N, C-alpha and C positions, 0 to 999 in steps of 0.2 A: 421656902421659895420654890416656885415651879418655873421650869423653863420649857416653853413650847417650842418644838422643833419639827422640821419636816423629815422625809426619808433620809437616813444617814448616807445612803449611796449617792444621792444627788444634791442635797441642800448644803451648798457651800456657806451660805450666810449663817445657818444654824450651827455649823461646825465650829465657827470661831468662838462664841462665848462658851459653848459646851466644853471644848478642849481646855480653854483657859481656866474655867471653874474646876474642872477635873484635876488639872495640873496644880492648881493653887490650893486644893483641898477644901474648896467651898462646897458645902453640902447643899444639894437641891434635889428636887423631884423632877424627873424627866416626864414630859408629856409629848409623846410623838403623835403628830397629826398627819396621817398618811396623805400623800399627794394623790388625789383622784382626778381632779382638774382644778382649774382656778376660776371656773365660772361662778357667778354670784350664787347659784343654787347648789353648788358642790358641797359635799360633806366637809371638805377642808374649810370652806368659807363659813359654813354654818357653825362649825365648831369654834371658830375664832370670833364669830359675831358676838358683840357685847363685851369682848375682852380687849380688843385692840381696834382703834379706828381705821387702821390700814388693812386689817385682815391678812397679815403676813406673818411669817416666822423669820427669825427668832422673836420670841416674846417672853419677857421675864415678868412674873407676878410675884410681888413681895408683900405678903399680908394684904392682898387685894389691890395693891398699887401696881399699875401696869407700866412697864418700860419697854418700848419697842425700838427696833433698829439696833444692829449689832454694835455700832460705835457708842451709842447712848448707853446700852447695857454695860459695856466695859467701863465707861466712865462712872456709872452708877455704882458698880461693884468696887471700883477702886476707892470711891469715897466711903462706901459701906464697910470695906475690909482694908483699911489703909496698911495693915501689917502684912499683907500677902504678896507684896511686890509685883502687882500687876503691871505697873509702869516702872521703868528704871528709876533709881534713886536720885542720880545726879540731875539737876535742873535742865541742863542742855541736852543730856541724853533723853530725858523725859520729853522735852520739846521735840527732839528729832523723831522719837518713837511715835509721838502723836502725828507728826507730819507724814511719816511713811504709812501709818494706818489710814490716814485721811486720803492719801494718794491711792492706796489700794481700794479704799471704800468707794472712791469716785471714778477711778480710772481703769485702764486696761480693758476697754470695752471689746476690742477686737479679739483678744485671747478668750474672754468670757464667752463671746458669741460663737466662735469657731470651735472651742474646746470646752464645753460644759463639763462640770465635775461629774465623774462616773467612776467611783473608786473600784468597783468590781471588775470593770472592763480592761482589756488590753487592746488599744486601738491605734497602733503605730501607723497604719495606713491612712486612717483619718487624719492623724497629725501630720503625716508627710504631705497629704494634699493641701492642708491648710498652710504648711510651710512653703509649698511650691507656689500657691495661688494667692496668698494674702500677705502682702508686704507689711500691713499693719500688725499682723501677728509677730513677724520678725522684730518690729520696732518694740512691741510690748515686752517680748522675751528678753531682748537686749537691754532694755531699761531695768527689768527685774534682776537680770544677771549682774549688771553693773552695780546696782544698789546693794544687792546682797554682799558682793565682794567688798565694797567700800565699808559697809557696816561691820562685817565679820573681821576685816583687817584692823578696823579701829578698836573693836572690843576685845579682840583676841579669841572670840568664840567661846563655846561652841555654838551658841545661839546669837542672834543679831545684836543683842546688847549684853552678851555674856551669859546670863541665865535666861530661862524661858520667860517671856513677857507677852504682853498683848500684841506686840509687833509680830512675834512668831506665830501666834494664834491666828492673826489676820492673814498671814502668808501660807498657813498650812494648806488651805484648799488649792493654792497655786502649786504647792509641791505635789499635791495629788494629781493635778492636771498634767504636770510635766511628766509624771510617771505613767499615767494612763496613755498619753498620746506620743510618748517617746520624743518630745521636743528637745532639740540640742541646747545644752548650756555648758558652761565651763566646768571642768572637773571640781573646781572650787565650790561652785554652786551645787553641783551634783552631790557632793559629799554632804552639804548642808541639808539637801532634800532627804538624804538617808538618815541623818541625825534627827530631823524633825519627825520622820515616820517612826522612829524608835522611841520617841517620848512616850511615857505611859499613857498620858491623856489622849494623844493622837493615835497610839496603837490600839487603845480601847475603842475609839471611834471607828477605826478601820476594821477591827474585828466584828463590830456590830453591823457595819455596812455590808460586809461580805456575808453575814448570816441572814440578812433581810430576805434575799431571794425574791424580791418584789419588782419585777420588770414593769416599768412604766413607759409605754410606747411613746406617749407625747414628749417624754424627756429624751428619747433616743431615736430621732428621725433617721439616723444613719445605719440602723440595723433592725431586723425583724423579731429577733428574739435574744434572750440572754445567752 
């Protein structure tokens, strides 16, 4: 299998299936497609042309069969590797994990827009401005904080459903955002952020992101250089 991803420093959608597969020990070949732009004639779009109808990452290719969209990739992998525990074992836990992944997949637009993923950077001033001026960011973070506390208390931790699952992979980019922008959460959730960052798959992604040294100006409208 090949997993097509974008720059690890910026591509939150790519991070989700990559860290899940790495954590679960699912072997794959990484194909990183550098963000140059998203114009139709960009190298990024030309590379993905003919592979995916959306021209986006992540994209999983399995013996020539294309699966796009991070949630669809996770569901495909769960069926392909049912013994890897990508979803919780208990039916109600599994349904709840799917619910929170879908909520993450479709929601939290204010947080995404104000605080795009940038693992290398430390941007507490940008985060402070968003916190001051954007009530919708407050609402998104409050919902995430409450959701994490509810799930961790129910499961007993250390991950949202006990052991690392698709739910933790889906929220891993949120953990990166909270760290980069210094957004305030409860100590309960802050401890979860630290534990997620320490997971081997997540730590490997972070290390690769830090090593990229590939400043993309169109991804960082808030500063001139790395």
